[in-house]
Residue frames as a rotation matrix with the C-alpha (Angstrom) as fourth column:
MET 1
-0.244 0.043 -0.969 21.48
0.817 0.547 -0.182 8.73
0.522 -0.836 -0.169 -7.78
LYS 2
-0.975 -0.202 -0.092 21.36
0.220 -0.814 -0.538 12.36
0.034 -0.545 0.838 -6.64
LYS 3
-0.514 0.843 0.162 17.74
-0.549 -0.468 0.693 12.77
0.659 0.267 0.703 -7.73
TRP 4
0.184 0.561 -0.807 16.68
0.337 0.736 0.588 9.81
0.923 -0.380 -0.053 -5.55
LEU 5
-0.455 -0.442 -0.773 18.61
0.868 -0.024 -0.496 11.13
0.201 -0.897 0.394 -2.54
HIS 6
-0.964 0.144 0.222 17.18
-0.154 -0.988 -0.025 14.61
0.216 -0.058 0.975 -3.05
GLY 7
-0.136 0.981 -0.139 13.69
-0.362 0.081 0.929 13.13
0.922 0.177 0.344 -3.16
ILE 8
0.080 0.110 -0.991 14.29
0.718 0.683 0.134 11.16
0.691 -0.722 -0.024 0.04
LEU 9
-0.816 -0.442 -0.372 15.54
0.576 -0.574 -0.582 14.25
0.043 -0.689 0.723 1.87
LEU 10
-0.756 0.602 0.258 12.50
-0.475 -0.775 0.417 16.23
0.451 0.193 0.872 0.74
LEU 11
0.116 0.838 -0.533 10.13
-0.057 0.542 0.839 13.43
0.992 -0.067 0.110 1.75
THR 12
-0.250 -0.271 -0.929 11.79
0.856 0.387 -0.343 13.03
0.452 -0.881 0.135 5.15
ALA 13
-0.991 -0.122 -0.058 11.46
0.135 -0.897 -0.422 16.75
-0.001 -0.426 0.905 5.82
ALA 14
-0.472 0.881 0.041 7.85
-0.573 -0.341 0.745 16.71
0.670 0.328 0.665 4.63
MET 15
0.131 0.530 -0.838 6.97
0.297 0.785 0.543 13.70
0.946 -0.320 -0.054 6.76
LEU 16
-0.613 -0.390 -0.687 8.57
0.770 -0.101 -0.630 15.23
0.176 -0.915 0.363 9.85
SER 17
-0.943 0.320 0.095 6.55
-0.326 -0.944 -0.047 18.39
0.075 -0.075 0.994 9.24
PHE 18
-0.197 0.909 -0.368 3.43
-0.401 0.268 0.876 16.34
0.895 0.320 0.312 8.55
HIS 19
-0.234 0.036 -0.972 3.96
0.679 0.721 -0.137 14.38
0.695 -0.692 -0.193 11.78
ALA 20
-0.892 -0.208 -0.402 3.94
0.444 -0.572 -0.689 17.64
-0.086 -0.793 0.603 13.73
VAL 21
-0.778 0.570 -0.264 0.81
-0.544 -0.821 -0.171 19.16
-0.315 0.010 0.949 12.17
ALA 22
-0.894 0.411 -0.178 -1.30
0.177 0.689 0.703 16.17
0.412 0.597 -0.688 11.05
GLU 23
-0.425 0.779 -0.462 -3.98
0.872 0.214 -0.441 16.85
-0.245 -0.590 -0.770 13.63
ASP 24
-0.205 0.309 -0.929 -4.40
0.060 -0.943 -0.327 20.38
-0.977 -0.122 0.175 12.29
MET 25
-0.860 -0.159 -0.484 -5.11
-0.456 -0.186 0.870 19.34
-0.229 0.969 0.088 8.67
PRO 26
-0.330 0.800 0.501 -8.83
0.033 0.540 -0.841 18.44
-0.943 -0.261 -0.205 8.65
GLU 27
0.539 0.589 -0.602 -9.34
-0.532 -0.317 -0.785 19.58
-0.654 0.743 0.142 5.05
ASP 28
-0.546 -0.824 -0.151 -6.72
-0.668 0.319 0.673 17.23
-0.506 0.468 -0.724 3.62
THR 29
0.690 0.671 -0.271 -7.69
-0.701 0.527 -0.481 14.85
-0.180 0.522 0.834 0.85
VAL 30
-0.367 -0.749 0.552 -6.14
-0.471 0.662 0.584 11.40
-0.802 -0.045 -0.595 0.47
TYR 31
0.340 0.407 -0.848 -6.22
-0.938 0.207 -0.277 9.60
0.063 0.890 0.452 -2.89
PHE 32
0.079 -0.216 0.973 -6.19
-0.435 0.871 0.229 5.80
-0.897 -0.442 -0.026 -3.07
TYR 33
-0.083 -0.245 -0.966 -4.93
-0.985 0.165 0.042 3.38
0.149 0.955 -0.255 -5.73
THR 34
0.623 0.394 0.675 -5.73
-0.514 0.857 -0.026 -0.27
-0.589 -0.331 0.737 -6.40
SER 35
0.807 -0.383 0.449 -3.02
0.566 0.717 -0.406 -1.10
-0.167 0.582 0.796 -8.98
TRP 36
-0.145 -0.945 -0.294 0.48
0.539 -0.325 0.777 -0.19
-0.830 -0.045 0.556 -10.04
GLU 37
-0.385 0.094 0.918 -0.94
0.888 -0.235 0.396 0.95
0.253 0.967 0.007 -13.36
GLN 38
0.698 0.693 0.179 -3.03
0.583 -0.696 0.420 3.55
0.416 -0.189 -0.890 -11.54
MET 39
0.599 -0.541 -0.591 -0.01
0.436 -0.399 0.807 4.61
-0.672 -0.741 -0.003 -9.50
LEU 40
-0.443 -0.846 0.297 2.24
0.697 -0.116 0.707 5.05
-0.564 0.520 0.642 -12.53
ASP 41
-0.349 0.413 0.841 -0.50
0.744 -0.423 0.517 6.92
0.570 0.806 -0.160 -14.40
GLN 42
-0.982 0.004 -0.191 -1.38
0.141 -0.659 -0.739 8.92
-0.129 -0.752 0.647 -11.25
GLU 43
-0.420 0.907 -0.043 -5.04
-0.500 -0.191 0.845 8.03
0.758 0.376 0.533 -11.70
PRO 44
-0.893 0.007 0.450 -6.55
-0.423 0.325 -0.846 7.27
-0.152 -0.946 -0.287 -8.27
GLU 45
-0.685 0.668 -0.291 -9.44
0.447 0.701 0.556 4.89
0.575 0.251 -0.779 -7.75
ALA 46
0.454 0.839 -0.299 -10.97
0.738 -0.166 0.655 6.76
0.500 -0.518 -0.694 -4.80
MET 47
-0.488 -0.572 0.659 -10.53
0.051 -0.773 -0.632 9.74
0.871 -0.275 0.407 -2.55
LEU 48
0.210 0.486 -0.848 -11.18
0.921 0.192 0.338 10.54
0.327 -0.852 -0.408 1.09
THR 49
-0.089 -0.180 0.980 -11.70
-0.039 -0.982 -0.184 14.01
0.995 -0.055 0.081 2.49
ARG 50
0.248 0.114 0.962 -11.18
-0.864 -0.422 0.273 14.96
0.437 -0.899 -0.007 6.11
PRO 51
0.389 -0.151 -0.909 -9.29
0.158 0.983 -0.095 11.76
0.907 -0.107 0.407 7.00
ILE 52
0.905 -0.285 0.315 -7.86
-0.358 -0.113 0.927 10.96
-0.228 -0.952 -0.204 10.39
LEU 53
0.535 -0.804 -0.259 -4.09
-0.112 0.236 -0.965 10.87
0.837 0.546 0.036 9.82
ASP 54
0.930 -0.217 0.297 -2.16
-0.273 0.133 0.953 9.17
-0.246 -0.967 0.064 12.60
ALA 55
0.452 -0.855 -0.254 1.61
-0.365 0.082 -0.927 9.37
0.814 0.512 -0.275 12.15
PHE 56
0.969 -0.131 -0.210 3.03
0.247 0.556 0.793 6.84
0.013 -0.821 0.571 14.60
THR 57
-0.069 -0.946 -0.318 6.43
0.415 -0.317 0.853 7.82
-0.907 -0.073 0.414 13.20
PRO 58
-0.006 0.041 -0.999 7.27
-0.698 -0.716 -0.025 9.80
-0.716 0.697 0.033 10.04
PHE 59
-0.697 -0.322 -0.641 7.59
-0.697 0.512 0.502 6.39
0.167 0.796 -0.582 8.32
GLU 60
-0.842 0.497 -0.210 4.50
0.518 0.853 -0.059 4.65
0.150 -0.159 -0.976 9.70
ILE 61
-0.825 0.564 -0.023 1.21
-0.564 -0.826 -0.024 6.38
-0.032 -0.007 0.999 8.87
TYR 62
-0.691 0.702 0.175 -2.34
0.648 0.708 -0.281 5.23
-0.322 -0.081 -0.943 9.54
ILE 63
-0.880 0.475 -0.012 -5.20
-0.392 -0.712 0.583 6.62
0.269 0.518 0.812 7.43
GLU 64
-0.766 0.594 -0.246 -8.54
0.639 0.659 -0.398 6.23
-0.075 -0.461 -0.884 9.15
THR 65
-0.411 0.744 0.527 -12.09
-0.235 -0.645 0.727 7.49
0.881 0.175 0.441 9.50
ALA 66
-0.531 0.304 0.791 -14.54
-0.844 -0.100 -0.527 7.41
-0.081 -0.948 0.309 12.38
ASP 67
0.607 0.794 -0.006 -16.23
-0.778 0.593 -0.208 4.37
-0.162 0.131 0.978 10.79
GLN 68
-0.143 -0.718 0.681 -14.48
-0.506 0.644 0.574 1.01
-0.851 -0.263 -0.455 11.27
ARG 69
0.564 0.390 0.728 -16.13
0.398 0.644 -0.653 -0.39
-0.724 0.658 0.208 8.13
TYR 70
0.970 -0.242 -0.033 -14.35
-0.165 -0.549 -0.820 2.20
0.180 0.800 -0.572 6.01
ASN 71
0.283 -0.913 0.294 -11.12
-0.893 -0.139 0.428 1.58
-0.350 -0.383 -0.855 7.88
ARG 72
0.094 -0.189 0.977 -11.28
0.047 0.981 0.186 -2.08
-0.994 0.029 0.101 6.90
LEU 73
0.876 0.266 0.402 -11.90
0.407 0.038 -0.913 -1.07
-0.258 0.963 -0.075 3.28
ILE 74
0.749 -0.657 -0.091 -8.87
-0.657 -0.716 -0.236 1.23
0.090 0.237 -0.967 3.33
ASP 75
0.021 -0.793 0.609 -6.68
-0.757 0.385 0.528 -1.47
-0.653 -0.473 -0.592 4.83
GLU 76
-0.054 0.029 0.998 -7.88
0.164 0.986 -0.020 -4.29
-0.985 0.162 -0.057 2.58
ASN 77
0.657 0.555 0.510 -8.76
0.551 0.108 -0.827 -2.66
-0.514 0.825 -0.235 -0.76
TYR 78
0.965 -0.263 -0.011 -6.01
-0.216 -0.767 -0.605 -0.15
0.150 0.586 -0.796 -1.59
ILE 79
0.563 -0.818 -0.119 -2.35
0.802 0.575 -0.161 -0.76
0.200 -0.005 0.980 -2.31
ALA 80
-0.592 -0.805 -0.024 -1.21
0.797 -0.582 -0.162 2.87
0.116 -0.115 0.987 -2.07
ALA 81
0.626 0.743 -0.236 -2.24
0.766 -0.642 0.012 6.41
-0.143 -0.189 -0.972 -1.22
THR 82
-0.368 -0.710 0.601 -1.06
0.684 -0.644 -0.342 9.96
0.630 0.285 0.723 -1.82
LEU 83
0.326 0.342 -0.881 -1.04
0.815 -0.575 0.079 12.85
-0.479 -0.743 -0.466 0.62
GLY 84
0.242 -0.202 -0.949 -1.05
-0.288 -0.949 0.129 16.16
-0.926 0.243 -0.288 -1.17
ASP 85
0.915 0.111 -0.387 0.66
-0.397 0.087 -0.914 16.07
-0.068 0.990 0.123 -4.55
SER 86
0.228 -0.934 -0.277 4.03
-0.760 0.007 -0.650 14.63
0.609 0.358 -0.708 -3.60
ILE 87
-0.492 -0.423 0.761 3.94
-0.838 0.468 -0.282 12.16
-0.237 -0.776 -0.585 -0.70
TRP 88
0.134 0.463 -0.876 3.37
-0.636 0.718 0.283 8.57
0.760 0.519 0.391 -1.84
LEU 89
-0.325 -0.147 0.934 2.59
-0.876 0.420 -0.238 5.85
-0.357 -0.896 -0.265 0.69
ILE 90
-0.361 0.202 -0.910 2.30
-0.487 0.792 0.369 2.10
0.795 0.577 -0.188 0.12
ASN 91
0.500 0.697 0.513 0.02
-0.827 0.210 0.521 -0.13
0.255 -0.685 0.682 2.16
SER 92
-0.567 -0.788 0.239 2.01
-0.823 0.535 -0.189 -2.64
0.021 -0.304 -0.952 4.22
THR 93
0.063 0.668 0.741 -1.05
-0.434 0.687 -0.583 -4.91
-0.899 -0.284 0.333 4.33
TYR 94
0.885 0.221 -0.410 -0.78
-0.453 0.204 -0.868 -5.29
-0.108 0.954 0.280 0.57
LEU 95
0.058 -0.949 -0.311 2.95
-0.872 0.104 -0.478 -5.93
0.485 0.299 -0.822 0.73
LYS 96
-0.567 -0.263 0.780 2.55
-0.713 0.631 -0.305 -8.57
-0.412 -0.729 -0.546 3.45
ARG 97
0.372 0.817 0.440 -0.27
-0.369 0.566 -0.737 -10.21
-0.851 0.112 0.512 1.52
ASP 98
0.982 0.144 -0.120 1.38
-0.153 0.248 -0.957 -10.37
-0.108 0.958 0.266 -1.90
PHE 99
0.346 -0.929 -0.128 5.11
-0.506 -0.070 -0.860 -10.45
0.790 0.362 -0.494 -1.13
LYS 100
0.721 -0.226 -0.655 7.37
0.568 0.733 0.374 -12.68
0.395 -0.642 0.657 0.91
GLY 101
-0.179 -0.974 0.139 10.49
0.635 -0.222 -0.740 -11.76
0.752 -0.044 0.658 2.84
ASP 102
-0.801 -0.353 -0.484 10.79
0.599 -0.441 -0.669 -8.66
0.022 -0.825 0.564 5.00
ALA 103
-0.422 0.738 0.526 7.35
-0.049 -0.598 0.800 -7.22
0.905 0.312 0.289 4.23
LYS 104
0.345 0.594 -0.727 6.28
0.650 0.407 0.641 -8.60
0.677 -0.694 -0.245 7.62
LYS 105
-0.444 -0.602 -0.664 8.48
0.895 -0.342 -0.288 -5.99
-0.054 -0.722 0.690 9.32
LEU 106
-0.913 0.092 0.398 6.38
0.057 -0.936 0.347 -3.10
0.404 0.340 0.849 7.97
SER 107
-0.374 0.829 -0.415 3.25
0.858 0.139 -0.495 -1.56
-0.353 -0.541 -0.763 9.47
GLY 108
0.194 0.578 -0.793 0.68
0.198 -0.815 -0.545 0.99
-0.961 -0.051 -0.273 8.34
PHE 109
0.918 -0.004 0.397 1.20
0.386 -0.225 -0.895 3.03
0.093 0.974 -0.205 5.19
VAL 110
0.272 -0.915 -0.299 4.89
0.480 -0.141 0.866 3.68
-0.834 -0.379 0.401 4.54
PRO 111
0.382 -0.171 -0.908 6.68
-0.614 -0.781 -0.111 6.10
-0.691 0.600 -0.404 2.18
VAL 112
0.318 -0.234 0.919 7.44
0.586 0.811 0.004 4.64
-0.746 0.537 0.394 -1.23
PHE 113
-0.040 -0.383 -0.923 9.53
-0.679 -0.668 0.306 5.73
-0.733 0.638 -0.233 -4.22
PHE 114
0.051 0.090 0.995 9.03
0.464 0.880 -0.103 4.16
-0.884 0.467 0.003 -7.63
ASN 115
-0.335 0.000 -0.942 9.32
-0.793 -0.539 0.282 4.50
-0.508 0.842 0.181 -11.36
GLU 116
0.443 0.614 -0.653 8.39
-0.881 0.433 -0.191 2.18
0.165 0.660 0.733 -14.23
LYS 117
0.204 -0.481 -0.853 11.05
-0.274 0.808 -0.521 -0.38
0.940 0.340 0.033 -13.27
VAL 118
-0.567 -0.521 -0.638 11.90
0.475 0.426 -0.770 -0.19
0.673 -0.740 0.006 -9.57
ALA 119
0.418 0.680 0.603 10.27
-0.269 -0.541 0.797 0.58
0.868 -0.495 -0.044 -6.25
TYR 120
-0.486 -0.516 -0.706 11.36
0.557 0.440 -0.704 0.75
0.673 -0.736 0.074 -2.65
ALA 121
0.661 0.742 0.116 9.86
0.284 -0.389 0.876 1.75
0.695 -0.546 -0.468 0.68
LEU 122
-0.494 -0.740 0.456 11.23
-0.223 -0.399 -0.890 3.56
0.840 -0.541 0.032 3.72
PHE 123
0.658 0.655 -0.371 10.61
0.227 0.297 0.928 2.52
0.718 -0.695 0.047 7.30
HIS 124
0.478 -0.474 0.740 11.99
-0.824 -0.535 0.189 3.36
0.306 -0.699 -0.646 10.71
GLY 125
-0.510 -0.706 -0.491 14.51
-0.341 0.690 -0.638 1.18
0.790 -0.158 -0.593 12.51
PRO 126
-0.193 0.433 -0.881 13.56
0.699 0.691 0.186 -0.90
0.689 -0.579 -0.436 15.56
LEU 127
0.224 0.380 0.897 11.65
-0.344 -0.831 0.438 1.07
0.912 -0.407 -0.056 18.18
GLY 128
-0.840 -0.517 -0.165 12.67
0.021 0.272 -0.962 1.10
0.542 -0.812 -0.217 21.81
VAL 129
-0.382 0.702 -0.601 10.33
0.917 0.369 -0.152 0.69
0.115 -0.609 -0.784 24.76
LYS 130
-0.521 0.149 -0.841 10.14
0.303 -0.888 -0.345 4.46
-0.798 -0.434 0.418 25.26
ASP 131
-0.915 0.160 -0.371 9.14
-0.402 -0.440 0.803 4.98
-0.035 0.883 0.467 21.63
ILE 132
-0.649 0.680 -0.341 6.39
0.334 0.657 0.675 2.37
0.684 0.324 -0.654 21.85
LEU 133
-0.273 0.549 -0.790 4.99
0.961 0.112 -0.255 3.51
-0.052 -0.828 -0.558 25.20
PHE 134
-0.068 0.172 -0.983 5.24
0.465 -0.866 -0.184 7.26
-0.883 -0.470 -0.021 24.81
GLY 135
0.349 0.169 0.922 5.74
0.936 -0.109 -0.334 8.10
0.044 0.980 -0.196 21.13
SER 136
-0.377 -0.520 0.767 6.36
0.564 -0.786 -0.255 11.71
0.735 0.336 0.589 20.18
ALA 137
0.642 0.662 0.388 4.14
0.048 -0.539 0.841 12.86
0.765 -0.521 -0.378 23.05
TYR 138
0.559 -0.525 -0.642 7.14
0.829 0.330 0.452 12.09
-0.026 -0.785 0.620 25.24
GLY 139
0.820 -0.189 -0.541 8.61
-0.065 -0.969 0.240 15.34
-0.569 -0.161 -0.806 23.97
GLU 140
-0.285 -0.948 -0.142 11.27
-0.412 -0.012 0.911 13.92
-0.865 0.318 -0.387 21.66
GLU 141
0.403 0.332 -0.853 11.29
-0.915 0.159 -0.371 12.99
0.013 0.930 0.368 17.99
TYR 142
0.919 -0.102 0.380 11.96
0.080 0.994 0.072 9.40
-0.385 -0.036 0.922 17.07
ASP 143
0.294 -0.892 -0.344 15.65
-0.944 -0.328 0.044 8.73
-0.152 0.312 -0.938 16.47
THR 144
0.443 -0.017 0.896 15.61
-0.168 0.980 0.102 5.17
-0.881 -0.196 0.431 15.19
GLY 145
-0.678 -0.719 -0.153 17.12
-0.255 0.036 0.966 5.79
-0.689 0.694 -0.208 11.79
MET 146
0.384 0.752 -0.536 15.65
-0.794 -0.028 -0.607 5.10
-0.471 0.659 0.586 8.36
GLU 147
-0.448 -0.494 0.745 15.82
-0.068 0.850 0.523 1.76
-0.891 0.184 -0.414 6.58
TYR 148
-0.353 0.246 -0.903 15.33
-0.930 -0.198 0.310 0.87
-0.102 0.949 0.298 2.92
TYR 149
-0.171 0.376 0.911 13.09
-0.031 0.922 -0.387 -1.95
-0.985 -0.094 -0.146 1.72
TYR 150
-0.750 -0.166 -0.640 13.44
-0.625 -0.136 0.768 -2.98
-0.214 0.977 -0.002 -1.91
ILE 151
0.278 0.900 0.336 10.31
-0.508 0.435 -0.744 -4.36
-0.815 0.036 0.578 -3.59
ASP 152
-0.788 -0.614 -0.035 11.46
-0.418 0.493 0.763 -7.30
-0.451 0.616 -0.646 -5.71
PHE 153
0.171 0.940 -0.296 8.73
-0.872 0.004 -0.489 -7.91
-0.458 0.342 0.821 -8.29
VAL 154
-0.158 -0.302 -0.940 10.59
-0.778 0.624 -0.070 -10.75
0.608 0.720 -0.334 -10.00
ASN 155
-0.744 -0.238 -0.625 10.74
0.127 0.867 -0.481 -12.94
0.656 -0.437 -0.615 -6.88
ARG 156
0.259 0.943 0.208 7.69
-0.003 -0.214 0.977 -11.39
0.966 -0.254 -0.052 -5.20
LYS 157
0.329 -0.157 -0.931 9.49
0.927 0.240 0.287 -10.46
0.179 -0.958 0.225 -2.00
VAL 158
0.863 -0.098 0.495 10.46
-0.173 -0.979 0.109 -7.39
0.474 -0.180 -0.862 -0.01
ILE 159
0.285 -0.873 -0.396 14.15
0.790 0.447 -0.419 -7.10
0.543 -0.194 0.817 0.89
ARG 160
0.963 -0.112 -0.246 15.37
0.092 -0.719 0.689 -5.06
-0.254 -0.686 -0.682 3.85
ILE 161
0.670 -0.732 0.121 18.60
0.009 -0.155 -0.988 -3.46
0.742 0.663 -0.097 2.67
THR 162
0.804 -0.559 0.202 21.33
-0.181 0.095 0.979 -4.80
-0.566 -0.824 -0.025 4.93
PRO 163
-0.146 -0.916 -0.373 24.92
-0.837 -0.087 0.541 -5.56
-0.528 0.391 -0.754 3.81
THR 164
-0.673 -0.084 0.735 23.83
0.123 0.967 0.222 -9.10
-0.729 0.240 -0.641 2.91
GLY 165
0.331 0.899 0.285 20.67
0.555 0.059 -0.830 -8.01
-0.763 0.433 -0.480 1.12
LEU 166
0.630 -0.146 -0.762 22.51
-0.505 -0.823 -0.260 -5.30
-0.590 0.548 -0.593 -0.79
SER 167
-0.485 -0.874 0.010 25.29
-0.603 0.343 0.720 -7.66
-0.633 0.343 -0.694 -1.90
ALA 168
-0.404 0.424 0.811 22.66
0.511 0.839 -0.184 -10.05
-0.759 0.340 -0.556 -3.26
LEU 169
0.694 0.685 -0.221 20.95
0.242 -0.511 -0.825 -7.25
-0.678 0.519 -0.520 -5.20
LEU 170
0.390 -0.616 -0.684 24.25
-0.716 -0.670 0.195 -6.07
-0.578 0.414 -0.703 -6.65
GLU 171
-0.240 -0.444 0.864 24.90
0.177 0.854 0.488 -9.47
-0.955 0.270 -0.126 -8.22
ASP 172
0.657 0.549 0.516 23.08
0.617 0.001 -0.787 -8.10
-0.433 0.836 -0.339 -11.27
TYR 173
0.871 -0.411 0.269 25.82
-0.156 -0.750 -0.643 -5.45
0.466 0.518 -0.717 -11.64
HIS 174
0.646 -0.609 -0.460 29.12
0.723 0.681 0.112 -7.10
0.245 -0.405 0.881 -10.84
ASP 175
-0.266 -0.790 0.553 31.17
0.471 -0.607 -0.641 -3.90
0.841 0.090 0.533 -11.00
LEU 176
0.126 0.390 0.912 28.99
-0.609 -0.695 0.381 -2.28
0.783 -0.603 0.150 -8.31
GLN 177
0.949 0.253 -0.190 29.07
-0.037 0.685 0.728 -5.45
0.314 -0.684 0.659 -6.23
MET 178
0.296 -0.921 -0.253 32.86
0.836 0.378 -0.399 -5.62
0.463 -0.094 0.881 -6.31
ARG 179
-0.381 -0.414 0.826 33.23
0.055 -0.903 -0.427 -1.95
0.923 -0.118 0.367 -5.45
TYR 180
0.446 0.633 0.632 30.75
-0.621 -0.289 0.728 -2.21
0.644 -0.718 0.264 -2.59
GLU 181
0.963 -0.041 -0.267 32.20
0.189 0.807 0.559 -5.39
0.193 -0.589 0.785 -1.10
GLY 182
0.087 -0.996 0.027 35.69
0.786 0.052 -0.616 -3.90
0.612 0.075 0.787 -1.39
MET 183
0.218 0.043 0.975 34.74
-0.293 -0.950 0.108 -0.93
0.931 -0.309 -0.194 0.79
LYS 184
-0.783 -0.579 -0.229 36.34
0.086 0.264 -0.961 -0.96
0.616 -0.772 -0.157 4.23
ASP 185
-0.864 0.496 0.088 33.20
-0.271 -0.311 -0.911 0.47
-0.424 -0.811 0.403 5.84
TYR 186
-0.817 0.522 -0.247 30.69
-0.140 0.237 0.961 -1.50
0.560 0.820 -0.120 3.78
LYS 187
-0.390 0.691 -0.609 28.47
0.856 0.515 0.036 -2.07
0.339 -0.508 -0.792 6.82
LYS 188
-0.805 0.075 -0.588 28.02
0.270 -0.837 -0.475 1.64
-0.528 -0.541 0.654 7.56
SER 189
0.100 0.991 0.093 24.56
0.612 0.012 -0.791 3.03
-0.785 0.136 -0.605 6.83
ASP 190
0.381 0.056 -0.923 25.79
-0.454 -0.859 -0.239 5.84
-0.806 0.510 -0.302 4.57
ILE 191
-0.711 -0.652 -0.263 27.78
-0.585 0.341 0.736 3.40
-0.390 0.677 -0.624 2.42
ILE 192
-0.637 0.576 0.512 24.80
0.551 0.805 -0.219 1.03
-0.539 0.143 -0.830 2.23
GLU 193
0.371 0.816 -0.444 22.54
0.260 -0.550 -0.794 3.93
-0.892 0.179 -0.416 1.22
ASP 194
-0.036 -0.468 -0.883 25.00
-0.710 -0.610 0.352 5.16
-0.703 0.640 -0.310 -1.42
TYR 195
-0.910 -0.403 -0.093 25.35
-0.354 0.643 0.679 1.79
-0.214 0.651 -0.729 -3.13
PHE 196
-0.379 0.860 0.342 21.66
0.634 0.510 -0.581 0.96
-0.675 -0.003 -0.738 -2.86
LEU 197
0.478 0.572 -0.667 20.78
-0.054 -0.739 -0.672 4.19
-0.877 0.357 -0.322 -4.65
LYS 198
-0.444 -0.665 -0.601 23.50
-0.761 -0.075 0.644 3.44
-0.473 0.744 -0.473 -7.22
TYR 199
-0.867 0.195 0.458 21.73
0.304 0.936 0.177 0.11
-0.394 0.293 -0.871 -7.79
ILE 200
0.117 0.985 -0.128 18.36
0.501 -0.170 -0.849 1.88
-0.857 0.035 -0.513 -8.16
ASP 201
0.257 -0.080 -0.963 19.80
-0.606 -0.790 -0.096 4.26
-0.753 0.608 -0.252 -10.76
ARG 202
-0.763 -0.620 -0.186 21.51
-0.546 0.463 0.698 1.46
-0.347 0.634 -0.692 -12.67
ALA 203
-0.680 0.561 0.473 18.41
0.537 0.820 -0.200 -0.76
-0.500 0.117 -0.858 -12.71
SER 204
0.257 0.819 -0.513 16.20
0.173 -0.561 -0.809 2.17
-0.951 0.119 -0.285 -13.75
GLN 205
0.214 -0.272 -0.938 18.39
-0.816 -0.577 -0.019 2.79
-0.537 0.770 -0.345 -16.81
ASP 206
-0.746 -0.537 0.394 19.00
-0.310 0.803 0.508 -0.89
-0.590 0.257 -0.766 -17.66
PHE 207
-0.256 0.689 -0.678 17.01
-0.959 -0.091 0.269 -1.83
0.124 0.719 0.684 -20.78
MET 208
-0.538 0.011 -0.843 17.17
-0.121 0.989 0.090 -5.46
0.835 0.150 -0.530 -19.66
HIS 209
-0.977 0.211 -0.020 15.54
0.043 0.102 -0.994 -4.75
-0.208 -0.972 -0.109 -16.31
PRO 210
-0.525 0.826 0.205 11.83
0.761 0.348 0.548 -5.68
0.381 0.444 -0.811 -16.53
TYR 211
-0.609 0.456 0.649 9.02
-0.394 -0.884 0.251 -3.17
0.688 -0.103 0.718 -16.14
ILE 212
-0.855 0.322 0.407 6.84
-0.361 0.196 -0.912 -3.40
-0.374 -0.926 -0.051 -13.05
LEU 213
0.062 0.983 -0.174 3.66
-0.861 -0.036 -0.508 -3.68
-0.506 0.181 0.844 -15.09
ASP 214
0.009 -0.122 -0.993 5.08
-0.765 0.638 -0.085 -6.54
0.643 0.761 -0.087 -17.13
LEU 215
-0.828 -0.415 -0.377 5.61
-0.070 0.744 -0.665 -8.47
0.557 -0.524 -0.645 -13.90
MET 216
-0.872 0.488 -0.037 2.53
0.042 0.000 -0.999 -7.41
-0.488 -0.873 -0.021 -11.96
GLY 217
-0.526 0.735 0.428 -0.03
0.689 0.073 0.721 -6.54
0.499 0.674 -0.545 -14.58
ASN 218
-0.335 0.532 0.778 -2.98
-0.445 -0.817 0.367 -4.49
0.831 -0.223 0.510 -13.40
PHE 219
-0.545 0.034 -0.838 -2.90
0.543 0.775 -0.322 -6.19
0.639 -0.631 -0.441 -10.01
ASN 220
0.081 0.644 0.760 -5.66
-0.501 -0.633 0.590 -5.32
0.862 -0.429 0.271 -7.55
ILE 221
-0.935 -0.331 0.125 -5.61
-0.256 0.387 -0.886 -6.04
0.245 -0.860 -0.447 -3.83
GLU 222
0.073 0.997 0.022 -8.67
-0.899 0.056 0.435 -8.17
0.433 -0.051 0.900 -3.40
């Protein structure tokens, strides 16, 4: 679990830094992917140099060009993108198109963590009126919290990790479910995060847990 948490902390710091300097990175290259096979093999389908990177929040990124035709292609044709060599983003258009559940709550490209068996995205909490109207130009960073969204390939849905959603996930591992539901502060965000990442570690190591590619195949967003 520690490796996942360490990765999240690094990504959060990177995204906060990226949010502050995105407009000053004209030489950046973004790589795009059309399947989970490409993502797992780190073999992009296409690349874009000198993109327009609009970070609405550190967890909601828009990748654009000056040509609306290319913007439609980006939005409709690619399931994921990488910024640099470490920041992975998944396209919420793809998730909303191919998955049920809470995918509809996501917008833009959002940070994603994955391995051969599990994947989840990060997104900000609900935005207030000030956030929507003024954004970071208001002089303050967003302080809406970070939420986890588990990508359930078996049932083809995205699950926002709330106490109810987490308890349902933990049904696969009864010992974790009992420990989590027995916690006095089970609704607190740090407890939810801890047990969600315990679930991710357990499922990643479970030989009975299916592989993403076995469930999705070489799926393209078309």
